C-alpha positions as CSV (number, residue, x, y, z in Angstrom):
1,X,86.4,128.3,136.0
2,X,88.4,129.2,139.1
3,X,88.6,132.8,140.1
4,X,92.0,134.3,141.0
5,X,92.6,134.8,144.7
6,X,91.9,138.6,144.7
7,X,88.5,138.3,142.9
8,X,87.5,135.4,145.2
9,X,88.5,137.4,148.3
10,X,86.4,140.3,147.2
11,X,83.4,138.0,146.4
12,X,83.7,136.2,149.8
13,X,84.8,139.3,151.7
14,X,87.9,137.3,153.1
15,X,91.5,138.3,153.2
16,X,93.3,137.5,150.1
17,X,95.9,135.4,152.2
18,X,93.1,133.2,153.4
19,X,91.6,132.5,149.9
20,X,95.2,131.7,148.7
21,X,95.7,129.2,151.4
22,X,92.3,127.6,150.8
23,X,93.1,127.3,147.0
24,X,96.4,125.9,147.8
25,X,94.8,123.3,150.1
26,X,92.3,122.4,147.5
27,X,95.0,121.8,145.0
28,X,97.0,119.6,147.5
29,X,93.8,117.6,148.3
30,X,93.2,117.0,144.6
31,X,96.6,115.7,144.1
32,X,96.4,113.4,147.1
33,X,93.0,112.2,145.8
34,X,94.4,111.4,142.3
35,X,97.3,109.5,143.7
36,X,95.0,107.5,145.9
37,X,92.7,106.6,142.9
38,X,95.9,105.6,141.0
39,X,97.0,103.3,143.8
40,X,93.5,101.8,144.1
41,X,93.3,101.2,140.5
42,X,96.7,99.5,140.4
43,X,95.6,97.3,143.3
44,X,92.4,96.4,141.5
45,X,94.3,95.4,138.3
46,X,96.8,93.4,140.3
47,X,94.0,91.6,142.2
48,X,92.2,90.7,138.9
49,X,95.5,89.4,137.3
50,X,96.3,87.3,140.4
51,X,92.7,85.9,140.4
52,X,93.1,84.6,136.8
53,X,96.7,83.4,137.0
54,X,97.0,79.8,137.8
55,X,100.1,78.2,139.2
56,X,98.8,74.7,138.7
57,X,97.8,72.3,141.5
58,X,99.4,72.8,144.8
59,X,101.8,70.1,146.0
60,X,100.6,67.8,148.8
61,X,101.6,69.2,152.1
62,X,104.0,67.0,154.1
63,X,102.3,65.3,156.9
64,X,103.5,64.2,160.3
65,X,101.6,61.5,161.9
66,X,102.2,60.5,165.5
67,X,100.4,57.5,167.0
68,X,100.6,56.6,170.5
69,X,101.1,52.8,171.3
70,X,100.4,50.9,174.4
71,X,101.6,47.3,175.0
72,X,102.6,44.9,177.7
73,X,106.2,46.1,177.5
74,X,105.5,49.9,177.7
75,X,104.0,53.0,176.3
76,X,105.5,54.6,173.1
77,X,104.9,56.8,170.1
78,X,105.2,55.7,166.5
79,X,105.9,58.6,164.1
80,X,105.5,58.7,160.3
81,X,106.9,61.5,158.2
């Protein structure tokens, strides 16, 4: 149970303004932490879904094949696409 700023200031012997600032910082940090956990959970769920979703076999990649040729009439390159 959180004490109000005035009670906490008396208990810690700190100025009320300082205690209010610390409490405000704690609330902001808690919000940031909760948002971070939510983003992490969404990323985890997305990763698991993508892990189990199958698009089927990947198509064969197009291949380029270049073969150098050497003959009595010259030098060349034969390409297959």
